[in-house]
C-alpha positions in Angstrom: -16.5 38.3 -2.7 -16.7 34.5 -2.5 -19.0 32.7 -0.1 -20.3 29.3 0.8 -23.0 29.5 -1.9 -21.4 31.9 -4.3 -22.5 35.4 -5.6 -24.5 34.0 -8.5 -26.5 31.7 -6.2 -27.2 34.6 -3.9 -28.5 36.7 -6.8 -30.8 34.0 -7.9 -32.2 33.4 -4.4 -33.0 37.1 -4.0 -30.4 37.8 -1.4 -28.2 40.9 -1.5 -24.6 40.4 -2.6 -23.3 42.3 0.5 -20.8 40.6 2.8 -23.5 40.2 5.5 -25.9 38.6 3.0 -23.2 36.3 1.8 -22.4 35.2 5.3 -26.0 34.5 6.1 -26.3 32.5 2.9 -23.2 30.5 3.8 -24.9 29.6 7.1 -28.1 28.4 5.4 -29.4 25.2 6.9 -30.6 22.5 4.6 -33.0 19.7 5.6 -31.1 16.5 6.7 -33.1 14.6 4.1 -31.5 16.7 1.3 -28.0 16.3 2.8 -28.5 12.5 3.0 -29.7 12.3 -0.6 -26.7 14.3 -1.9 -24.3 12.1 0.0 -26.0 9.0 -1.3 -25.6 10.1 -4.9 -22.0 11.1 -4.2 -21.3 7.6 -2.9 -23.0 5.8 -5.8 -21.1 4.7 -9.0 -21.7 7.5 -11.5 -22.7 5.0 -14.1 -25.7 3.9 -12.0 -26.8 7.6 -12.0 -26.7 7.8 -15.8 -23.4 9.7 -15.9 -20.6 8.5 -18.2 -17.9 9.1 -15.5 -15.7 7.1 -13.3 -16.0 9.6 -10.4 -18.0 12.7 -9.7 -16.2 16.1 -9.4 -17.7 18.7 -7.1 -19.1 20.6 -10.0 -20.6 17.5 -11.7 -22.2 16.4 -8.5 -23.6 19.8 -7.9 -25.1 20.0 -11.4 -26.7 16.6 -11.0 -28.5 17.3 -7.7 -29.7 20.7 -8.9 -31.0 19.3 -12.2 -32.9 16.6 -10.3 -34.4 19.1 -7.9 -32.8 17.4 -4.9 -31.0 20.3 -3.4 -30.1 23.9 -4.2 -26.9 24.0 -2.1 -23.8 25.4 -3.8 -20.9 23.2 -5.0 -18.7 24.5 -2.2 -21.4 23.6 0.4 -21.7 20.1 -1.0 -18.0 19.8 -0.9 -18.0 20.8 2.8 -20.6 18.2 3.6 -18.6 15.5 2.0 -15.3 16.6 3.7 -17.0 16.5 7.1 -18.4 13.1 6.5 -16.6 9.8 7.4 -17.2 8.5 3.8 -14.9 10.1 1.2 -16.5 9.1 -2.1 -13.7 10.7 -4.2 -11.2 8.3 -2.8 -10.7 4.8 -4.1 -8.2 1.9 -3.7 -7.5 -1.2 -5.6 -8.8 -4.4 -4.2 -8.4 -8.1 -5.0 -10.9 -10.5 -3.6 -9.2 -13.7 -2.4 -9.7 -16.7 -4.7 -7.4 -19.2 -3.0 -9.7 -21.8 -1.4 -7.1 -22.3 1.4 -6.7 -18.6 1.9 -7.5 -18.6 5.6 -5.3 -21.6 6.4 -2.3 -20.3 4.5 -2.6 -16.7 5.7 -3.3 -17.9 9.3 0.0 -19.7 9.4 1.9 -16.5 8.5 0.0 -14.5 11.1 0.7 -17.1 13.7 4.4 -16.8 13.0 4.2 -13.0 13.5 2.6 -13.8 16.9 5.5 -16.2 17.7 3.6 -19.5 17.1 3.7 -22.4 14.7 1.2 -25.2 14.5 -0.3 -24.2 17.8 3.0 -24.1 19.7 5.2 -21.2 20.8 8.3 -20.7 18.7 11.6 -22.0 20.2 14.2 -19.3 21.1 16.3 -20.8 18.3 13.6 -20.2 15.7 13.8 -17.2 13.3 11.2 -15.7 11.0 12.3 -14.2 7.6 10.1 -12.3 5.1 11.6 -12.2 1.6 10.7 -11.0 -1.9 12.2 -9.0 -4.8 11.6 -5.4 -6.0 12.0 -5.5 -9.8 12.7 -2.8 -12.4 14.4 -0.2 -10.3 15.5 2.4 -12.8 18.5 4.7 -12.8 17.3 8.0 -14.1 20.1 10.4 -15.0 18.6 13.9 -14.8 19.4 16.2 -17.7 20.3 19.0 -15.2 21.7 18.6 -11.8 19.3 18.3 -8.8 19.3 21.5 -6.7 19.0 21.4 -2.9 16.2 23.2 -1.0 16.6 26.9 -0.6 14.8 29.8 0.8 11.3 29.8 -0.5 11.4 26.5 -2.4 12.0 22.8 -1.9 14.4 20.5 -3.7 14.3 20.9 -7.4 14.5 17.8 -9.7 14.7 18.2 -13.4 11.8 16.5 -15.1 13.7 15.2 -18.1 16.1 12.3 -17.7 18.0 9.6 -19.5 17.3 5.9 -18.7 20.5 4.4 -17.4 19.2 0.8 -17.0 17.3 -1.1 -14.3 18.1 -3.6 -11.7 16.2 -5.9 -9.2 16.6 -5.6 -5.5 16.1 -8.8 -3.5 15.7 -8.5 0.2 15.1 -10.6 3.4 13.7 -9.1 6.6 14.2 -10.8 10.0 10.8 -10.1 11.6 11.8 -10.6 15.2 15.4 -9.1 15.1 14.6 -6.2 12.7 17.6 -7.0 10.4 17.6 -6.4 6.7 19.6 -8.4 4.1 19.6 -7.3 0.5 21.4 -7.6 -2.8 21.1 -6.0 -6.2 20.9 -8.2 -9.3 20.6 -7.5 -13.0 17.2 -9.4 -12.9 15.2 -11.7 -10.7 14.8 -15.4 -10.9 15.6 -18.7 -9.1 19.4 -18.2 -9.1 19.3 -14.6 -7.7 16.8 -15.6 -5.1 18.9 -18.7 -4.1 21.9 -16.3 -3.7 19.9 -14.2 -1.3 19.0 -17.3 0.7 22.6 -18.3 0.8 23.6 -14.8 1.9 21.4 -15.2 4.9 21.6 -18.8 5.8 25.4 -18.9 5.9 25.5 -16.3 8.6 24.9 -16.7 12.3 22.5 -17.1 14.0 20.7 -18.6 11.0 23.4 -21.1 10.0 23.0 -23.0 13.3 19.4 -22.1 14.1 16.9 -24.7 15.0 14.5 -23.5 12.3 14.4 -20.5 9.9 11.0 -19.8 8.5 11.0 -18.1 5.2 7.7 -16.3 4.3 7.4 -15.8 0.5 4.6 -15.1 -2.0 4.0 -17.1 -5.1 6.6 -15.4 -7.4 8.2 -17.6 -10.0 11.6 -17.7 -8.2 10.1 -19.4 -5.1 6.7 -20.9 -6.2 5.2 -24.2 -5.3 6.4 -27.5 -3.9 9.4 -27.5 -6.2 10.9 -24.5 -4.4 10.2 -26.1 -1.0 12.1 -29.2 -2.0 14.9 -27.2 -3.7 15.6 -25.0 -0.7 15.0 -27.5 2.1 17.4 -29.9 0.4 20.2 -27.3 0.6 19.2 -25.9 4.0 17.9 -28.6 6.4 16.7 -26.0 9.0 14.9 -23.9 6.4 11.0 -24.0 6.4 9.5 -22.3 3.4 6.0 -20.8 4.1 4.0 -19.7 1.1 1.4 -16.9 1.4 -1.9 -17.5 -0.4 -2.4 -15.9 -3.8 -2.8 -12.1 -3.8 -1.7 -11.7 -0.2 1.6 -9.8 -0.5 0.0 -7.3 1.9 0.6 -9.9 4.6 4.4 -10.0 3.8 6.3 -7.6 6.1 9.0 -7.2 3.4 6.5 -5.1 1.5 6.7 -2.6 4.4 10.5 -2.5 4.0 10.1 -1.9 0.2 7.7 1.0 0.8 10.3 2.6 3.2 13.0 2.1 0.5 10.8 3.6 -2.2 10.2 6.7 -0.1 13.6 7.2 1.5 16.0 5.8 -1.1 14.5 5.9 -4.5 12.3 9.0 -4.5 13.2 11.2 -6.2 15.0 9.0 -8.6 18.3 10.7 -9.6 21.1 8.3 -10.3 23.8 8.6 -13.0 24.1 4.8 -13.4 23.1 1.5 -11.9 26.2 1.3 -9.7 25.0 4.4 -7.9 21.6 2.8 -7.3 23.3 -0.4 -5.9 25.6 1.7 -3.6 22.6 3.7 -2.3 20.6 0.5 -1.5 23.6 -1.1 0.1 24.3 2.0 2.2 20.7 2.2 3.3 20.8 -1.4 4.4 23.7 -0.7 6.8 22.1 2.6 7.9 18.7 1.0 8.6 20.1 -2.0 10.5 21.5 0.5 13.0 18.1 2.0 13.8 15.4 -0.5 12.7 13.0 -2.0 15.2 10.5 -4.8 14.7 7.2 -3.6 13.1 4.2 -3.4 15.4 2.2 -5.9 13.5 -1.3 -6.0 15.0 -3.3 -7.8 12.4 -4.0 -11.3 13.8 -5.7 -14.5 12.8 -8.8 -13.3 14.6 -8.8 -10.1 12.5 -8.4 -12.2 9.4 -11.4 -14.4 10.3 -13.5 -11.3 10.7 -12.3 -9.8 7.4 -13.1 -13.0 5.5 -16.5 -13.3 7.1 -17.3 -9.8 5.9 -16.2 -10.6 2.4 -18.3 -13.7 2.3 -21.3 -11.7 3.4 -20.5 -9.2 0.6 -19.9 -11.9 -2.0 -21.7 -15.0 -1.0 -20.2 -17.0 -3.9 -16.8 -16.8 -2.2 -15.8 -20.1 -0.7 -12.9 -19.6 1.7 -11.6 -22.4 4.0 -12.0 -21.4 7.6 
């Protein structure tokens, strides 16, 4: 019978292997100091503990603390401690420290637009805010066998093997305040496809006669730098191109739309050709525009200032304009 400390641990400790003995062993109380030491090691980088690992598994952490004489708790007990704690050392996420010296200023302008302000003033009713970007390399994967719908006792079944049927790029613009999506499928990204997306939006009302249309973009090659500002504003007098700082796509609301498309449209990927992908994307655009609502964006300039202050405390060499 399995227990919190395991049968072998019970035998070594002199306890009986009966269910009652196992239950008592599972309820064993360890000193808080031992629990804290185990959690500290679990949160440390394994390399600093002399282990050639990227992350500790439950068994590896258990072996380490036992060998060091820190604690005799079982692997399952240690796992329970970690699961109950707010810190989850087995989890990780990618992180890019900001390097743009004008990060706060550039990001703050975008966050102000989300709050309905520009250069310290409220936006005019005739102003619009657009977030835009491209999602490249969307493959069409033709499955070797037909995908089967969910049935009694199992979910949808998708054949693992597939044939590559090509790839396309999906360019999209999201009206932040009106919750409207505009998209187009192109063989590849670049300046000309992006300009076609801009034309697709700016020739429609209410944008064609709007007072100002703010376009929030990252620093991708199709809309990078002052050259893109001059190119687009020369063609569209009411267009205001607003660049995010480097490595700040997480502040672009179009990325939320792309995550929805990835989950709801492209996963699982089962398309017999690129035309099927384009039709699905176009169909989703019409579908989503019927039900979409503005995102409840709560991250403000004040939150950004607090985040950057924490980063500077963590990495004092960072120099970010406030």
